[in-house]
Structure formats: structure tokens, C-alpha cells
N, C-alpha and C positions, 0 to 999 in steps of 0.2 A: 794184178800187178802190185808189187811191193817196192817201195823206195826206202832205202835205209842209208845211214851215214856211218859206216864203220871207221875205225881209227887206224887201220893198217891195210896195206894192199894184200891181195891174194889172187891166185890163179896165174895164168900165163900171159905175159905182155904180148899184145898183138900190134900195137902201134904207139908212137909218141910224136909229139909236135909242139911247137909254140903257137899260141893263139893270141892275137892282139885285138884291141877294141875297134880297129878299122876293118878287120875281117874276122867274122866268126868262123866256125868250122862245121862241116857236115860230111856225112859219108855213111858207110855201112860197117857195122861191127859184128863180129861173131860172138855168139853166146856159147857157154859150155856148162853143163850141169845146171841149166836154167838160170845162169847168173852172168851179169855184165857189170863191170866196175870201171868207173872213171876216177883217176887220180889227178888232182889239180894242185900245182905248186905255185904259190904267190911269192916268188923270190924277191920281187921289187917292193914288197910290203905296202903296196897301194891299198886304199880302201875300196876293194873290188867286190863285185857280185858276178858270179858265173851261173848261168842257167843252162841245164842239160836236159834235152827232151829226146825221148826215144819213141819210135812208132813202128808199125808193121812194114817190113821191107818188101813183103810180097803184095802189098796193095790191097789187102783184104780188110783193112781198118779194124783188125781184131783187138788192137790195144794201142794205147798211147799213155805216156807217163812223163812227168817232169820233176826234176830235183834242182834245188837252188843252194849254192854255197856262198857264204858271206864272210868277208874279212874286214876288220877295222883297220884304220891307218896304223902302220907300224907292225902289223901281223904278217910275218913271212912264212907262216905254216903251210903244210900240205894237208889238204882235205880230200875226202872221198865221198862219192855218191854211188850207190849200188842199186841196180835194178834186178828184180827176180820175180818168179811166179809168172813167167810168160805163158800165155795160152797156147795150146797146140795149133799147128797149122791146119788149114782147112781139110787136109787129107788125114788128120789125126796124128801125124808124126810130130816130134818135139820141135819147137821153134829153134832154129839154129843161127839166126841172124836178125838184126834189126837196123833200121835207119836211125841216125842221130843228128841232132842240130845243137850247136853250142854257141853261146855268146858271152862276152865279158864287158863290163862297164865299170869305170871309176865312179863310185857312188857319191863322191864329194863334189868334184868340179867337172866331171865329164872329160877330163884330159886323157890323153893316150895312156894305155896300160897294156901289160902283157903277162900271160901266165904260161906255164909249161903243163902239158897234158900227156898222160899215159893211159891207154885203154887196156884193160885186162879181161880175159874171158875165163869164167869159172871161179 
């Protein structure tokens, strides 16, 4: 598994949602060409940290990886974390999906915060 931090989105958007510090996010995301990308927009410019973890959706524990995005106070930028190099499924076919879990926290005072998330495949 590889974790990279590209500077622009790529692939096809498969879902988008807002995530706040009271409720993280979890679900299943599709991969394409062995790549999955998470875009996170910090439009409130809070000093936030977002943690994104992916794991084997088929329950075989064949992989797990984590990426972390950090913003300083006043930074309203959009950041990306990309996962690639998924191992094949137990039957040898390409991994086509994974489970994900996400959380966001205000790193200065722990007060409520929110970010916008878009998930891309490929």
C-alpha cells in the first residue's frame, strides 16, 4: 500500500458529504485502476486534522493504511490523500473496493469544526 498527497483531484467522483467533529464518516469506496483519492476542503479555515483510514472491505485483513491531513488556523485550502497499490483479493482478482473511516478534530481548542469531503475512484 502506498499513501501519497497529490495537489489536485483525479478520477471519477463517487460520493461527497460534509463531515463534522461530532460525527466521523465511514463506508465503502470503490477503487479504479488501483487508486482511491479523498479530497478534503477546510472552508472554515479552522486548525484541523483529518485522519483517513482504509482497510479490506472483504474481511480478509489483507491491507490497512492511514493518511493524515493538517491545516493551520486561517488555512482554507483543499488537500488530498491518495491510496494505491492495493493487494489482490484472495481469489487473485484486483481489489475493487475498500472500507474507510474518517475523523476531523480542531487541533487548537477541540471546538466543533466541519470539512467537505469528495471521494474519487481512479
